[in-house]
C-alpha positions, 0 to 999 in steps of 0.5 A: 199705040194703035200700030202696035195693037194692028200688029198684035191683032194680026199676030194673035189671029195667025196664032189662032189666040183669043185676045182682046186689045184696046187702047185707052188713056189709063189716066183717066181710068179704065172706063169700061173694064168690069171689076175683076176681069182680068187674071194679068194685067201687063204694064210695059212702061206706064207706071213709069209715067206717074212716078215722077214730075206731073204724074204723081197726082195720078198715081194713087188712081191708076194703081186703084185702077190696076187693082180693081180689073185684077181678079182677086189671084190675079198679077201684075207684070210690071216691065217699067222703063226706068226701073230705079224710079220704080224700084224707089218707089217700091223700096221707099214709098216715095216717089221721085220728085226731081233728080239734080247733080246731087243726086235723087231728091223725094218726097212721099206720095202723100205728101205728093198728093196734098201739094197737087190738090192744094 
């Protein structure tokens, strides 16, 4: 990620664009970022990490942090890698818990969160 940030910083400077790029572990929260400070949050594949497997335990926290740092009229631009899992979550409210030859098996976000706390 640091290499990508360095490249983008050089591009921004070359185009006289004032952008603050940062690298952080969003699973740990968006520490150091003030609430309501962004007009746009761009997610390029990050949400994918939270909709399957062990990442599901941190899904609610991730979405709460995105909502916290967005301005009231802000936009969340979602560019998923695996759109099928994200679409399934948005359409059903269920997280893909596992997939097998029989198809997608899923669990509700609340059930997975309760299981992960146990």
